[in-house]
N, C-alpha and C positions, 0 to 999 in steps of 0.2 A: 350918793352915792353909799355912807353911811350903812343903809340895808346892803348896798351887793357885797360893803367887805363885812361885814355882822353874817351874812351867808355863804360867801367864801368860808372865813373861820368856820362856821359850824363842817360846813360839809371836809373839808380838814381834818377838825378832828373825828366826826366819825368814820372818815377814812382810815386816822391812825388807829381806832376802839378796832376797829372789823381788822386790820392785817395784824395787830398784833394777836387777834385773837385766832385766825386762823393758823397763826406762827407757828400760837402754842399748843395746837392742836395736834398741826403735823408732829408737833414733836415727843408727843404726849403720844403717841401712836404706833410711832416706829419700832417693831419688836426686837428684842434681842435676843440674841442666843448666845451658845455656848456649850462644850461639852463638861460632864465628870466622871470620873473611876473611881470605885471601890466593887466594897461588900455588899449584894442587897440584903437587906432586911425585912424586909416586907413588899408582896410583888400579888397582884390581884391582880389576873390576863381579864382586858376589856370585852366584853360578852357582841359576839361578833352578828346577831340572831336578833339584837332588843337594840340595841348599837349603845350600851352602854358603858360610861368609863370607868373603865381600871384606873392600876394607880401602882407605884410604884419608889420605892426609899433604901433611897442607898449611903451608906456612911462610907466617906471618902482617906483617903492616907492621912490628911492632919484628924481627922474624929468629925465632921463637919458631916452634920444629917440634912439629905435631900431628899422634896418628897416632889412625884412629879406624875401628873393627869396623863391615861395613859387611852386616848380615842381608841376605837377598833380600826383607823388604816396607820399606829407603827408600826412601822417596819424592826423585827426583831427575828436577833442573826441568829443563831444558836439556842438552847434550852435552859428558860430563867428558871432560878430558881433559888429558894430563899440560903444565902452561904455563899453561892459561885458571886465570884469577880465578874461585872462589867462594865463597860464605857455608856453612857446616855448622855445622846445628843439631845436639845430642848430649844424650845424657844419661850421667853418672857411676853408677855402681851396680857396686858390690861388685867394686870395683877393677880395671874393665873402663866403657874409653867408648868407647859405639856410637852413633854417627851415626843422624839420627830422619832427616834431610830435607838436598839439597842441590841447592841452589838456582847455578846459574852462570851470573855477572852478564857480559853478551853487550858485548866492547869495541864501542864506534864507532867504524865504520872512517869517515876524513873524508871529507870529499866529494868526489868528483871535480869539477877546473876544467871548468868552462862552456866550449864551445868556441863561436866564431864561422862 
């Protein structure tokens, strides 16, 4: 009976540690997603042919600098240039912050005065 009780306690202990490790692994691998808008401070396009990673840096309205990896499959809407205003949708996974889409916000130019 003592041997059975010892084996049962050992199995329950192993089970408790295994489920805790699995739960921690699932929690750690859940990617975070977000969106930030601001002024583009740096931009390096991703290489299409060689699949190299690009990067984009944005400064938000509060003055915080954001930096994102830019894979070649990132969806880009508009012309990204330094000084442009853009919204970057990103995911954060495994310590890396990767842009999933970039939308450049067009600045409206003032209308030219009418001449008669």
